[in-house]
N, C-alpha and C positions, 0 to 999 in steps of 0.2 A: 582332233582330241579337241574344244575346244579351248581359246589360249584366256587364262584364267588371268579377272580384274587385278589391280595393281594395288594395293591397300594406299589405303589415303594416310596421308599424312596422321592427324587424327589415330590409328589404329594404328601407327609405328611407333604411337606414343606413347600406345596403353600396355606392349607385348614387353620385351622382357624390363623393359624400365620401372613398368609395374613393384616388379619383385625386390627393385635394386634400389627403391629411394629414400626405406630406410637405411640401408649401407652406406650409400653417401652423402645420408645430412648428419648420418647421431655424430659421425667421430666431430661434426663441425662445431663448433663455439656458441656459433649464435644456425639455430633453426630457422628454417623457413617456411611455414608454414602451408603455405599454398603448393609448395612440391614435396609434405607430406599428406597431397589430397586430403587437407585442409583447411574449410575456404570459414574463414571470420571474417568481418569488412572493421569487426575493431578489434581487431591485430595481427600483424603481420612476421610474428619473430617472436619465438621463446630463446633467451638470451644467457648463460654462462659465461661469455667471458668473466664476467670479473669476480669469480667464487676460484678464488685461486690458490688453493688446497685443491690439488692433479683428486683427491683421494675421497675429501668427499663431490670434486664436480666427479666423478665414476657416478658417486650411489644417488646424485641430484640427475643424471640425464636418466639415469636407469629409472627414477622416479616417475618422473613427467614422463622418458614414451607409458609406463605402463600404464596410467591413467590417460593420454588421449586415446590410447588400449580400448579403453573401458567404457568411454564415449566422455568424460570429464571435459568441461568445456574450458576452455583454450585460458579464458579470464581466468579461472582461475590452478590450471597446472604453470600461468605465467605466477601466480600470488605464491605459490609454496615454491619455487625455485626462487622468489627476489628472500621468500623470510632464511631460504635456505645461504642467498648470497649476505644476505645481515648477520644472519652466525660467524661463517667465513668470513668477513672482514672482522668483527668482532673475535675470534680470533688469532687475528695476525697482528691484533694494535694489544690485547689486553692478555693472550695466555698462547701464547707460541710455542708454547711447550708440544703444544696438543698437538701430534701429529698423527694421529691415526682413531678412530668409533675409542678403538681400546684403553683408550688414554679418554676417555671423555670420566664428569664423576660428580654428582650435586652439588660438592663446590665449584667448580663449571657453571653448572648451571642457573645455581642461584648468583653466582659473578652478571651473569646474561641479564634476567631476572632484576638486577640493580639498575643494568646498565640501559638496558628499555627500559624502566622507570622515569628515568633520566632529562631521558630520549625524548619521552610519547608522554606519558603521565598520561594512562586512563584512554585512552583517546580509542578509534573503530583500525589504528592500525595495532597501535599493544596491543589487541586482543589476537587481532593475524599472526606479525608476525609467530606471536607463542605458541598458537592456538597451530599452525604448518610446521614449526615444528616436530610438534610433536605427531602432528600424524603420518610426518618422512619416517620416526624415530617407530614409529609401530608400527609401518608398513616394511620398513625391515625385516626387523624381527618374525612378522608373521611369514614370508615370501624368505627367509635365510641367509637375508642377502650378504651382511658380516654379521659371525657370529659371534665376533668380540664386541660388539656394543654388548654394554655392558648391562644388567637388568634395569636396574636404579636410574638408567638415564632415560627419563621420562617428567613430566609436565605434570602437578597435579591441579583439581579445580582449584586449591586455595592458591595458586600461587600465578590464577590470570587476575591481571585489575577489577574490581566493583566493575559493571558495567555501570556508563553515567545513563541517569535518567532523558530518555531523548523527548525532545520537546514537539508538541503535537503541532504535527503536519500536516493535516485534512485542509479541507483550502475553506472556508467561511462560509456560512448559506451570502451575503451578498456580493460573493464574486459568485461562485455556485449561479447563482442568478443571473446575469451576464454573462456568462458561457451554456450555457440550458436555454437561451434566449434565441427564440427561433429566429431572428432578428442576425443578428450576429453570426450562427449556426449558416446560416445563408452566407455570410462574411468570406466562407470557403468557398477558393477561386481554380476546385481540385476537390471531385467528388469523393475522391477515395480516401483522402486524406479527412475527410469531414465525416466519413464513415469510420474513420481512424480513430476518431471524436468522440464518437459517439458509443460503440464500443467498450474505447479503455471506463468515461464515464459511466456508463449501466449493467455496467461485469468488471470491471478494476482488472482487466486483467492487467499483464508485463506487459512493456510494448514491442519489451524482443518478440516475446511469443504472441501479440498480434497482429505484425508486421508481415508474418510469417504464417496466418492463418489460411487452411486448405482452402480451395471452392470449392472443396466438398464438407462444409463445417457446421450447418444446421445438421441435425437430427431429430427426430421426435418420440414422446414415448409411445406407450397405448392407448392413453387416451387424446395423442391428438398435441398436447404440447408444446411446444418449438424450446430447445438446449443449442448454446454454442459450443461447439464441440473442439479441443483446438489440448496441442502442446505444449504443458509444461515444461520447457525445458530448466528448470533451476531443480526441480522431483523429478525430471523424466521419466513422467506419465502423460498416460493422456484425461482430459478433465474433459467435469462437462461444469456450464453454470445457467441456466433458466436464463430465456430474456422473454422481450413482450412482442404485441404480430405490429410493433412499430419499428422494433429492429428487423425481424426476420423477414418486410419489407423492400426496406433498406440492403439488406444483406444480397437478398434476391436482385434486386435495381443491379448492385454491381453487381451481380455476372451475367445477368444479362448484357453489361456493355461490356464483359470481358469476350467475352458471343461473340459481340460487334467485330471489334481487332485483331481478334485471336481466334475467330471460326473452330478452329482442330482444338479446340481450350486449351487455357491456363491453368494451371496443376496448385497456383495458387490467389488469396484471392487481392490481393494486397502487390500485382506485378509491378519494376523499373520500368520507366517512362525508356527508357534510352536503354540501347546496349543490346539488346531484351526482345531478338527475334519471334523464338521460341515460347517467351513468356516465364521459366524455367525460373530467370528472379528476382525475388520478390523486394518490394523499394525497403532503404537501408532505415536503424529507427535513425539515424546521424539526417538525416533527410526531412522525418516526421518534425524531427528535435526544433529545428530551421525552418521552419515553416509553418509549428506552430509558434513558435517567437514572436514572429513574421503577423499569424491572425490575431495575436494577444494589440500590438501596434496595431490593428487595420480599427478594431472594436473598441479598443483608449480602456479596457477594463481596469478599473485601480478599484484599489482598498477602502475599509472603510473614514480612513484619514484622507483621500482623494490620493491616492501612490498608484503609480501602473500599478502592476502582482508581478512574480515572477511565476513562473506554474511550470515545472518540466513533466512531461507524462505519471512519472508515480507518484504525483500531485492525484488523479483523479484514483485511483488505489485504497492509498491512505482514504482519501475522503469517501468512498464507498463503502468501506469498511468501518468510521467514526460512526456516518451514518444509518448502517445497518443496528449500530449499538446504543444507540440514541433511542430508534424506533424498537427496543428491547425485542430486540430479535436475540432466540441465544446464541450465545456466545458455539453453539457446535457443527448451528446454521451456518454460521457469519464462516467458521472456521475452513464448512463442505466447500461457501462459494467462490472464497479466493483461494484456496486450496494448499492452507497451511499443510508444513506437517508436521507442526507443535502446535498445543493446544497454548503456548505461551506463550506464544505470539498473538493470536485474535487477542489473548486477556489485553494483551499491551492495547489495546484500544481503546478498552472497555476503562484503562485505568485511565485512559487521554480524555475520552467522555466525559469521566465522573468528575476530575477536574475544572475542563471545560463548565461543565454545570451546574458545578458548589460555586466558583468563580463569578458566573455570571449571578441566581443566587444570593450571595451575599449582598451584588453592586446593588440590586436592584433594591427597589421604594417597595414594599408588602402594604401591603392593610387589611384592614380585616372587616366584618359587616358593616360596622358603622364610621367608618373612612377613617380607622384611625390608623394609628403608622405604627406597623409591628417591629422592634426592636430582637433581634436576634445574634449574640456575641459573639462575632468566628474563630472569637479567640480568647472564649475562655470553658474553662473545663470541662464542658459539656459539647462543645461543639461539634468533634468528633462523631458523636452518642446522637445528636440532636441532627446533623447532616440525615445522616442511617437510616434515620426515620424518618427524614424528608422524602431521602431518591426512594427507599420505601417504598413509601405511603406513591410515590409521584408513580411508579411501579403500577404498583394496586387500585388506589384509589384514586383513577386517575379522573377529574373533573373538565368539563368547557371551556374555564373558563377561570380554573386555580388552582389548590391543592390546597387537601384535608392535610390538618396537623395537628390529628388526630391517630395516634399509637398505631397501629397497624392488629393487635391484637383486640384493643378494642372495639364490638360494635355501636352504631351509630344509634342517641339515642335520637335523632330527627330525622318525624318522618318525612315531612315536609323540604323544600329542597333548600339546596345549602346554603342559599342568600341569609338563611336564617340560624346559621349554625353558629356560633360562637369563635367554633374549632379552624373556620374559613379561611382563605387569604390568599389574598388574590394582588399582582403585580399590573402596572402600563400592559407589558405583549397582550394580556386579553381588554382591553377599552377595546378593540371591533369585537370583539363576541361579551360586553357588557355594552355595547348601544345596543345592538342588535332587543340584545335579550328585554331589555325597557322596553325596549318599540313591540314587539311583544306582549310584557306584561299589561304594556296599554288599554293594547285592543283586548285585551280578555276581561279587564276593568273596566273598560267600555257596553263590553257586552252581558257584563253579569249584569250591571246598573241598566240594560234595554228591561235584565231580563226579573231585577229586581232579586238580585242572590247576593244579599245581603252574608251574609258567612265569606262567599269564595270574593267579596271584596273588599273585604275585611282585611284576610289571610296575602292579598295579595299588595295592598295594600303599602304593609308594613316590607314586603321584595321590593317594588320601586321604590318607597324610601332609600330603604340602605341603596340601591343601584343607586341611586341620586346621588349620596355620598360616596358610594365606592367611584363616581365618574368623576367629582367635579376636584378627588383625593388625589386622580389620577392624570390626570389633565393640565390641574395646575403644576402639578412635581412634572411634566412634561416642559409646563412653556419658562417651568425658573430653569431646562433644563439647556433649551436652545436657547433660551437669551447671556450662558454666561457661556 
């Protein structure tokens, strides 16, 4: 009988020990995630040693094990554990009489709410600590882990602090113009990082999902249009986002480079360069963040005030969402592209976009067809209604060289160009269009004079005069700003 080959070291490690990993680790106050088969470069351990109450620690461990078993990310599991630790420290310092779940009541929770408000005052952490603890109570009831937990021990929506209005996090177009510049993109000394940047800009993926893209991430629909397929780790589902031919070719080129390094095929699109003989390990998002910082310095990217900009990978996601909303892409379409689970998140981009556009509109100098300055009171009693009319007008009556000030419900009585309409308003951002339009009008008048078309000459002379007034006023305004 032939001799059986001896088991390798890796095979020996995968036998009985595999089943005892949880038994060996569960009783410890510090779980080493790698020992549990959980690999995540962002977090190596989950810590329970700071939960002083044994009865609370037992339930915290059970909750953490169940959450990991369902596939929840280690960051979320750790956040839940820290929320319980905060609650346990509060009980130890302020309510030592609580010796078990049965001793909890609404009064204790209200004291804890006051404690959190005094320490964190409406921050993101404030909401997280309440929300995670509430999930903890809910899970205990769902699975019957402790029947002594009173039914009244829960937090309500009114208990959460009002969410602070988040400021815009999208990058300005001046900054994006520098980042998207082909010469700057060529300054990446790593084609993988350059492609990651293009995917972040064009698709709005989270960096974690981007670096974990599989090699076969491109799919086509029935008409041959390409899509990027990825796993949305936050929502735990596969998602698709449309891409253009240029990005498709860039991904195909990356796959060709991988074939040269790993002829047998690498399963991930962005493999780690070192300690990765089989190409199984993807590059870490932390490595890309550091490379992004170095690239920004090489390109000397600066904001409108000449200051170096701070860009993080998630900035590109916010920028794409804001850009799409600015282009009047329907919110439902934006939600699908960014794969938001909630319409409220997509609506956040719309609110930020509206705030930004309104601020620029109110600050810009506005002139009518006679070149006269138009003053709109941004603080008057009709300010909100006036802006609503202007916003609707932008979306439904867009003009190449300005905006229509006519209410959207009213039909336009002017059959000729808007430059002879008293409701027309424009700003200096349209100066290039006005100059080009003036050149075209001069050509029309010249041709009409050669043909003796007097009526056509008269109509366009009025437009030309209005254009001259508009251009002169706006140019004077720009010169004045430049000298200040």
